[in-house]
N, C-alpha and C positions, 0 to 999 in steps of 0.2 A: 506630407500628403496624408489625408485622413483615410479611414477605412472605406472600402467600396460601398456604394449605395445599393438600394434594391434594384434600380435599373441597371447599374453596372454589373451586378451579379446575374441578372437576367440575360444580358448580352454575352457575358462570359460562358454561362451555361449553354446558351444557344449555339455559340461557336464550338464549344466542346462537343456537344451532341452531334453536330453536323459532321465532324471528322475528328474523333478522339485522338487518333494517332498523329494527325497533322497538328492539332492543337498542343499536344504534349511535346512535340518536337520544336515548337515555336518558343519565343521568349517568355511567354506567360505560363507555359506548361509546367515548368519546374516549381513554381510557387503555388500552383492551384491547390494541391493537397494541404499544404501548410496553411494557406489562407482559409480554406474550408474549415479546418479544425479550429482555427482562432475565432472565426466569425460565429461559430456555434455558441460561444460564450458572450458574444456582444449583445448588449441590451438594446441596440438601435434597430436590429432586424426583428421582424415579427416571427412568431412561431411557424407561420405558414411558410415563410421563406426558408427558415431553418429546416423544416421538413423536406423542402425541395432539395436542399443541399445534401441531406442525409439520403434522399432517394438516389442522388447521383452516386454516392459512395456505395450504395447497394447494387447499382447497375454496372458500374465500372471499377470494381475494387482492384483489378489487376493493373489498370492504367494509373490509378492514383497511388497505390502502394505496390511498386513493382518487385520488391524483395521482402525477405523475412524481417529484416531490421526495420524497414519503413512500416510494414504491417504491424509489428510489435509496438512501435511508437504511436501509430494511429489508434490502435485498440486501447492503449493506456490513456491517451488524451480523451477518447470517447467515454471511457469509464470515469475519468475525473469529471468530465462535464455532467455525466449522469448523477454523480454523487452531489454535485453543487446545485442541482435543481431545487427550487423552493418546494415546500410540502404541498402546495396547492395543486389542483389538477393540471396536467400538462400533456400536450400531444407529442412531446419529444421522448418520453421514456421508452416506449416500445421501439421507435425507430433507432434510438441510441443502442438498445440491446441488440437489435438486428444488425446494425452497422458494425459494432464491435465484434460480433460473432463472424460476420462476413469477412472482416479484415483478417482475423486470425486464420480462418479456413482457406480463403483465397490466397493469402500470402504464405501458406505453409509454415506459420509461426506457432501452431498449437503444439505444445510439448511440456514436459516437466521442467525444463529450464526457462520457460517463458514466464516473466512476472505477470503479464496481462492474463495469461491462462490461469495462473494461481488465484487471481482476483475474480475472473469472470466465471469460472466453473462453479465454485461454491455459491456465488451470487445467483446464478441461474438455477441451481438445484434448490436453493432456499426459496426463490420465488415460485418454482414449480411445486414445492411442497406446501405453499401457502403460509410459510412462516413469516411472522412480523419482523421486517427488517428495519423498522424505524420510520420516523416521519418523512425522511428524505425520499422515500419511495412512494409517495403519494397517498391520497385518502383511500378509505376502504373501497370506494366505488371503482377504483382503478385496479384493485388487486386481481380480480378474475381475468380481465384482458391481459394483465402482466403475466399471470400464471400460464395462460395459453401461449403467449409469446415466448416465455422461457422454455416451455416444452418444445416448441418448434425450433428454437435455437439449439437446445440439447440434441434434438434429433439430427439436425444438420451436422453438429460436431461429431456425433456418434457415427454418422455416415462417412465422415472424413477420416475418423480414427476409430475403427471397429474395436470394441472392447473397452471404450472409454468409460462406459457406465456399467460395466460388468460387475463391479463391486457394490453397486447400489440397486440391484434388482429387487431385493427385499423391500427397500424403501419405496421404490416405484409401485410395487404391488400394494403396499399399504395405502399409498395415495389414491389408487384407483377406487378403493372402497369408500373414500371420503367425498365430501362435497367439493367439486371442482370441475374443470372442463374435461369431459370424458374423452372426446376424440383425440386431442393432442396427447393426453396421458396414455391412451390405449396404443396409439401408433408408436410412441416413444418406448413403452415397455415391450411391445412386440419386436421392434427392431433391436433393442438391447438384448432381449432374450435370444433371438436368432443368432446374433453375432457371438454372444457368449457360448452358445452350444457349439458353433463351428470352431471357435478358437480352442475350447476345451477338448473337443474331439481330436483336433490335430495334435494337440499336446498330450493326448491320451490321459487326460486328467478328468476327475469327476467334477460335479457342480460345487462341492466343498462348501455347502451351506450358503451359497450366493443368493438363494431365493428367500432367505430369512432376513427380516427387516433389521437394518443397522442404523447407526447414528448419521445424521447429516453433518458433513464437514463444515467447520467454521470458516468464515471469510478469511482468506489469506492462509488458512491451514493447509496441511498436506493433503494431496489428492492421491487416490489409489490408481497408479498408472500400470499396474502389473499386467493386466490383460491387454491393455492398449499397446504395450510394447511387444507383446507376443502376437498381436492380431495382424491380419493381412490387410494392408491399405487398399487392396484392389477388390475387396468384397463389395458387391453392389446391393443396395437395399431393394432393388426391383430388377427383374429380368424380362426380356421381351417374350420369352417362351420357356416352357418347362423343359424341353429337351436340352436347351443350352445350359441348364443348371444340373443336369444329371450327373456329370462327372464330378462336380464339386460336392454334390449332395452325398455321394458315396462315402465320403469320409465320416459322416455322422454315425455309420454303423459300428464304428469302433468304440463309441461312447456307451458304456453300460452303467447307467446310474444305479445306485443302491435303492432298495425298496423305499426308504424314506425320501430320497431325492426324487425318485419317480413319482411318489405321491405328491410332493410339493410341485413338481413340474406339471402334472395333470391338473392340479388345483389352479396354477397360474394360467394355463391355457383355457380351462373352463371359465375362469373369471373373465378373461378377455372376450371369449365367445359369448358369454351371457350378456355382456354390455354392447355387443357389436351392432345390435339393431338400432342403437341410438346414434350411430355414425352415418355420415353421408354415404351414398352408394360407392363413390370412388374410394373413400377411406375404408369402407367395409371390404372392398376387393383387395386393397393393399394389405389389410390386416389378415385376411384369409390366406393370401399368398405367403406372407412372412411366417405365419404359424404353420402352414402346410410344409413350407420349405424347412422349417426348424425340426419338425417331427418326422419328416420323411426318412425312412430307413433307420430311425432311432429305436433301438431294441427296447422292448418292454413298454412301448407307447402306442397302443392301438389307435387307429384313426377313427374309432367309433365316437370320439369326442366331437367330431364334425357332423355326426348324423342328425342331431336336432336342427342344425343350421340348414341342412339340405332340404328338410321338410318345408322350411320357409322360403328357400331360394330357388327350388326347382320351378316355381311358378312365377318368378320375378319377371318384370318387364324391363328392368335395367340391364343394358348391354354389359356394363362393367361387372355387375354381379354374375351375369351368365358366363362371362369369360372366367371369372374366379371359380365358378363351379366346374367348368371344363378343366381348369388348371388342377383342381383337387382330384378330378377323375384321372387325369394324366399321371398324377403323383401316386395315388393309392389304388387305382384300378378296382378289381373285384373285391378288395378288402373293405371298400367303403360303398361301392355302387353295385347293386344287384342287377341281374339281367333285366328285370322290370324297369329299374331306374334308367338303365341304358336305353331301352326301347322308348321309354317316355321322353327322354331328353332328345333322342335322335328324331322322333316324330315331331317334337315341338320345333326343332330347328328347321326341319323340312317344310313344315306348314308356314312358319314365319317367313322363310325365304321366298314363298310364293305370294305373299300378300301384295296386292296391286298398288296400295297407297304407301308402301314402305319407301323411305328416303334412300337414295343411292348408297350413302355410307353404311347404313344399317343393312341394306340388301347385301353389300359386299362382305360385311362382317359375318352374316349368317352363312354365306357360301364358303367363306374362309374356314369357319368352324366345321362345316361338313367335309371340306377337303382335308382337314387335319383332325378329324374326329378321333379322340383317344379311345380305342376299343379295349374292352376287358381282355379278350383273347384274339388278338390280330393274327391273321394268317400271313405266311411268307416271312422273309428275312426282315430284320430291323431296318427301318429307314426306307423301305420300298413303298411307293405310292399305291394305295389301293382304295377302292370305294368301301364304305362300311358294309359289313356283311348283312346287317338288318335292313339295309336300304333296298327293299324289293322293287320289282318292276312297277308296281302300282304307285309307289312314292316317286320312282325315277321319272315317270312321265310328266309330273308336274314341275320338274327341274330342267327340262330340255331347253337348250338355247334357242333363241329366235332372232331373226334379223331386226326386229323392232327393239331389241334390248339396247341399252347403252353399251358402248364398246367395252368398257371395263367389266360390266356385268356379263356381257356375252362371252368374254374370254373365261370368266370364272365358271359359267354354266358349261362351256365347251370343255373345260378341264374335267369337270365331273362326268360329262358324256364320254370323254376318252377313257376314263377309268372304268366306266360301265362296259365300253367296247372291249377293253382288255380282259374283262372277266366273262364276257358273253360270246366269246368266239365259238364255243361248242354249241350254244343254244341256237345259233343260226342254222346249224346242220340239222337240228331236230324239227325244223319247220315251224318256228314260232310265228305268230301273226304280227309281232312287232320286233323289228331288228334294229338295234341302236347303230350298227355300222351303216345300214342303208340311210337312216336319218342323218348320220354324220356326213355321208357323201352328198346328200342333197343340200345340206347347210353350206358345205365348202363350195359347192357349185354356185349357190346363190351369192356368196361373198365374192367369188371370182367374177361373176356376171356384173356385180356392181363396180368392182375395181376396173373392169374393162371399158367402162364408159369414158369416151374421150371428153376431156374437160371436166371430169368429175372431181369431187373433193379429194385431196391427197389423203385425208384421214381414212377414206374407204379403202384405198389401196394398202395403207399401213395396217389396217385391221385385218385384211385378207392375208397378208404375209405373217402377221403375228399369230393368226389362227393356224396357218400352215405349219409354222415352227412348233406350236404347241402340240399339234397332232403328231408330228414326227418325234418329238420328245417323249410322248407317252406311248406311241404305238410303233416304235421303230422296228419291232420284230414281226409285224403283221403285213406281209406283202399284199394281202387283199385290200388294204387301205392305202398303202404307199403307191401301188401301181396306178390306180385312177388319179391319185393326187399328182403324180408326175405328169401324166397326160394332160390333166387340167391346167397345170402351171405352164406347160409348153403352149397350149392353146391361148392362155392369157397373154403370153409374150407375143404370140402371133398377132393378137388383136390390138395390143398396146405396147410397142417396143420401148416407149418412154419410161416404162417401169424397170429398165435395166439396172439402175442402182439398187432397187429393192431385191432383185434376183442375185446380184453380187453379194449383198449383205446376207441373204439367206444361205447361199452356198458357203460363206465363211463360217456360219454357225451350225449347220446341220452336219451329221455324221455321214459315213459312206453309204448307209442304207438308202438315203434319198439323194445324197450328193452325186454319186456316180451315175445313176440313171438320169438324173436331172441335167447333169453336164452333157451327157450324150444327146439328150432330147433337145437341149438349147443349141448345141452345136449344129445339129441337123437342121433346126429351124433357120439358123443364120445362113449357113452355106447354101441352102436351097433357094435363097432369095437373090435377086440381082443386086449388085453392089453399087447402085447409083441412086437409090431413093433417099428421101429426106431423113430416114431413120438410120443412116449409115453410121453416124457416131455412136448410136446405141448398139448397133451390131458389132462394131469394133470393140466397144467396152465389154460386151459379153464374150467375144472371142478371146480377148486378152485374159479372161478368167478361166475359160473352159478349154482353150487350145492345149493339146498334148500330142503325144506321138501317135495317136489313133487317127486313121484316115487323114494323113497330112496333105494328100493330093487335093482333096476337096477344099481344104482350108487355104492352100496356096493358090488354087484357082480363084477363090473368092477374093483374095488379097490382090491378085494381078488385075482383076476387073475393077476393084475399088480404087486402086492406085491412081487411075486416070481421073477420078472424081474428088480426090483429096487436094483441094486447092488452097485451103488455109492451114495455118500452123497447127491448130488444134487437131484437125483430122489427120494430118501427117504424123503427129506424135502418137495419136491413138493407133494408127496403122503400124508404127514402129514398135509400140508396146506389144502387139500381137507377134511381131517377129521376135521380140525378146523372149516371149513365152515359148515360142517354138524352139529357140536356141536353148533354153534351159531344159526343154523336154528331149533334147538330143536329135532333133530333126535336122538333117544335113542335105539330103537329096532334094534339089529344087529350090532350097532356101538361098543358097549362094547366088544362083542366077537372079532371084528376086531382089536380093540386096544390092547386087551390082546395078540392076536396072533402076532401083530407087535412088542410088547414089548419083545417077546421071539425070533422071527426069524430075526429081522433086524440085519445086521452085524455091523453097526456103533453104538458105545455106546451113542453118542448124540441122535441119532434117537430113540433108545430103551428108554432112559430117557424121551424123548419128548412124546412118546406114553404112557408111564407109567403115566406121569403128566396129560395127557388128560383123561386117564381112571379114575384117582383119582378125578379129577374135575367133571367128568360125574357122578361118583358114590356118591359124597358127596354134590354137590351144585344143587339147584333148578334152573329153567330156568332163572329168572331175575338176580340172583347172578352169574350164569355162564356167562351170557352176559357181565356183568361188569368186571369179571375176565379176559375175553378174549378180552376186548375192547382195541383199539390201544392207545398207549402212545405217544403223540407228543412231550413230554418234553425231553425224553431220546434219545440219538443217537442209531443208529442200531449197534448191536454187532455181533461178529463172531459166537458165540454159539447160536443156536436157543433156547436151554433150558433157557439160561440166558435172551434172548430176551423176552421169555414169562413172566419172573418175573419182567419185567420193569414196568408193571402196578401196581404190589404190591410195588415196590420200590418207585414209584411216590407218594404213600401215605405217605411215611416216609421222603420225601424231601421237602424243601421249594422251591416252584416254583414261578417264576415271572408271574404276571398276570396284565391285565389292571386295572386301578384304579376303583373300584366299588363304590366310595364314593366321596363326595365333602366337602371340609373343607374351612371355612371362618372365619374371625375375627368378633366377635360380639361387642356390646357396651363396652366402656372402664369402668373399675372399679377402681377408685382412692381411694384405702384403703389398709391398711396393711403395713408391713415393706418393702416389695419388690413389684415392678410392676408385675401384673398378666394379661396375655392375655386370654380373654374369647373366646373360640372357639365353633363354631356351626358346626355340622356335619350332613350330609344327605347321606343316602345309597340307592343304586339301587337294592340291594338284601340282604337277611339276612346274617349277619356276626357275628362271635363268637370269643371271646378271642382276641379282637382288641387291638393292641399296636401301638401307634403313637410315632415315634422317630423323634427328631428335631436336626438339626445341623446348626451352623453358621460358615461361612467362616471367617478366620482371627482370631484376638485376641480381638475383641471388646466385646464379651460376653463369660462368662464361660460356661462349659458344661450344657446342659439343660436335665432335667429328662424326662423320657417317660411318656405318659399318657395312662392309661389302661381303657378299657370299656368291661364289660363282654359280652354284646349282643347289636347289633344294628339291627333294623328291619325297612324296608321301610314303610313310611306313619305313623310311630309312632314317636312323638317328643322325642328328647333326651335332657336331661339337659345339660346346657353349660359346656364345659370342661375347666378346669383352668390350664394354663401353666405358672408357675412362671419364670420370666426372671432374669438373672444374668448379667446385663451389667457391664463391666469393665470401659467403657466410656459412657457418655450419648449421644448416637448417634443412628440413625435409622439403621436397619439391615434387611437382607432377610434370612428367615429360610427355609432350605431344609427339606422336609417332606417325611418320608418313613413310610408305614403302613405294619404291619404284622397281619394276620387274618386267621381264619379257615372258610372254606366254609361249606354249608350243606352237600356236598359230602364227607366231612372228609379230604379234602386237606388243607395243610398249605401253604399260598401264601404270597408274598410280592409285594408291588406296590409303585411306586414313584408318589407322589401327586404334584400338582403345588405349587411353593414356596409361603410362606406367608410373607407379608411385616409388619415389626414393625416400625410404625411411631414415630416421635419425641414425639408427644403427648401421646403415649402409655406408656411412661416412667414417666409421671408426678405423683408425690405423694404429699399429703398435709403435712404441718408441724403440729405437735401436738398443742393443745390449750395452750395459755399462762397460766402459773400456777396461776398467780394472777388475771387473767381476763383482764389485761391491753393490749388489742390487739394492740392499736396504739403504745404504747411504745415497745412492742415486735417486731413490724414491723420495727420501727425506729432503733432498736438495730441490727436487721438483715441487714438493709440497710447500716448502717455505717460499719458493719463488713466486707463488700465485698471489700472495698478499704483499703489500696492501692494495695494489691496483685491481685485483680480481675480487672474487666473492666466495663465500663459504656458506654451507647449509648442512642440515642434518635431516634425515627422514628415516622412516621405518619401512623396510622392504619385506613384505610377506613372502614366506617360503612355501613351496608346494610340498607334497608328501615325500618327495625324494631328498629334501634338505638342501643345505647351502652348497655342499660339494657338487651335487648334480647340477644345480643352477649355474655355478661358475664354470663347470666343465662344458656346458652346452652353449653358454652365451659369452663368457668373458675370458676363456682360457688363453687366447692369443695375446691378451693385454695384461696378464698377471705378471707383476714384477717380483713380489715377495709373497710366498704362500706358506701357511702353517695349517694345513688341512687337519680336521674338517671345520675349523671354527674361525679362521682368520685369513684374509686375503687383502693384499694391496694391489690396486689396479691403476695403471696409467694408460690413458687413451689420448692419441693425437688426433685432433680435429682440424682438417685443412680448412682454410689455408694456413693459419698460424695460431690455433687455439689448443688448449689442453684441458682434459677432464681427469681428475684424480679421485679415487674412491678408496675409502678404508672400510672394509667389511670385517668387523671384529665382534667377538662375544656373541656368536650366533645362538639363538634359543630355538625351541621346538617349532614355533610358528612364524618366526621371522628373525631379522638381523638388523641392528642399527647400522646405518650407513652415513659416514661423514664425507661430504663432497667439497672439493675445492676446484676452482677454475679461474683462469685469467680473463675470461669473457663472461660477464654477468648474464648476458642473454642466453647462455647455454643452460642455466640452472632449470628453468621450467621444463625444457625438453628432456633434460636428464632425469628430472623427477618423474615425469610421465613414463619414461622408458623403464626405470627401475621398478616402479609400481606395477608395471605390466609384465614383468618377467615371470612371476609366479604362475600366471595363467598360461604361459607359453611352455612351461617345463613339461 
């Protein structure tokens, strides 16, 4: 069967894009990635079709290359295809570079051990530097687009692996002064500079000449991974706001560059700022954010470098650049912005927010900037919402909310008005002609009036309750605002009871400042009405939320009157929900008679059983136990029958529920004794646990089934004896144990939790040989040594020693297994590896920095693990 045609590829790509997960799970999904890579070298497909294939790999790299090995192979194949392209102009070079970069980044295959990384990184840096890489990389007309693409690829890789380009800052600086794409190079240099400063600050190291130009690495040559290995993979090239970066930025203060390094750093920043006007507005904003983030808090680096840019940017009409200016103000404050600058910026934001022709997104942006304006000298504690000090009454009047505003804009204006009211409480007492609290009351009254219209849009009611919540959030300590708001909401419910779900949601969200008086007002509104109108179900819904132990006689009287009109199942359940609320509130007098009456007169059998269950609980359980029995059960799903739903709390006690792990499990010191290796476990708990059972499982066939470990009781703060877990290895190899815990809580629930996996190291399997029967240890060792060959294997290696020498190394790691010792220069070690292997070591003629080791074993598969273990001993001493 021949290769797929263009039409076949179009059908496959269409099916894949329609549902990538379903396509990859089907019969054609496994071969899609391999077919895509092979078709890129086919001469039967046009370049346009190949570009479409590469676009697919850019959009769905995780589906096409699901693991690091597949991503590595894909990147290698893409680079091979790139090299094989003819020297004529081609539309495939840039997509191939992007696809190879995306495969390594998305597949987490970028690293010093990756062959594709060793090929791609020097290639990208060479293209970014404009170096002639041969005819295979196209004519001269393609070099500038390729240079820009290479810069974008390097920026993506630097974002994934911070510090990757730290050793090439000097080279990137030199490129910025040459002919080439300014924007990609500027953003690349700014990101690399910012990451390098953060990494060096955390390591408490200087810049160490990193800003001085160096040589470009040759293709396939070594790459400097030093900073990338020390970097933090979670650094973000951008952040949504400056306060979110404050804690991370504090670490830059510990970096104190030398005078020469500070001069080079200022020169690099000035060079980037001088060329920033050539960038697009979005790129300029990102550049300013990166440079400001890098220099913020850095000792010896004054922010005056940004001053020339402010002269240009304070009058900008671009929202992205205005946001960047505000970010610089939040970062440097009065060190960069004078009081005149602050007043000018605030006035400009205020006037722009009042422009009548402003689009809604821009309008909301200006209001957001005013609400979060970074003042030079803010009053009050950090994080408290306040209006800017310089925003006087004259400017405030132009920002007042209006019922004609869009809902989102009205809420933003209302937020500002609430902040003015919080600061103007004293001014009302002085008899000012304009009072923001009075205007706020009129606005809320207008919103309630629109929400009370029967048959009105639901959006008007939603806006009214959103505004009410915002007022409570900002003015919770001002009774002069909350009291009329409470009365107004009660009147709104009287006019339109169908808004009961909105009232329930509001009560769930507000604090006691409004919650308590609003509950009392709504309860009075409901019980003062007859229980037979069409709004009965809304009244019952409100009562189930606000009913408590206060004035129970009025509530019970309303329920008795309403019971005669609850003819359908839904109304009966709503009535019983109010009874449940009274039960939980501790109301007993009169409730028992009502429940008995409901158990007799309700038409639905489910409702009668429900009422009878409530009566039994009320008659037989005291207050605390009644609250537990009626408590909600989050583990069980909602059921159709309300009676069965009430029993969910009881069923939860009989079920094993999943819970967060309340304990920490770790591997303790090794114990080399006994017939089998035993793992010593140390456990710490965060709360009392009873009847604890720890279950262990090993993937694959390397180990036999492991038994469970039982502990009767674990208490926090009380040391527990080490737990012993016998291991049953079928092959002497490390493993990872999956751990699951079953336990009982003080509340009587049985729970299970998954704990972090435990690692079984190669050394955890070591066991000593028994003593020689005749006491001839030397002869016993020589007999073991000779028995390993010819079936086994032999090797030699150099074991580096730490500063304490061979004797300390053996005493700490190998003492239980030493058969013959001639300290401090010679040791013969015999190790038994279950189930039936052995490892023999001769450590002789130790020198100052290491000791030659001769190894023999009857199992050749043990040699690599033994070599890695011995080479790592010096670091553990």
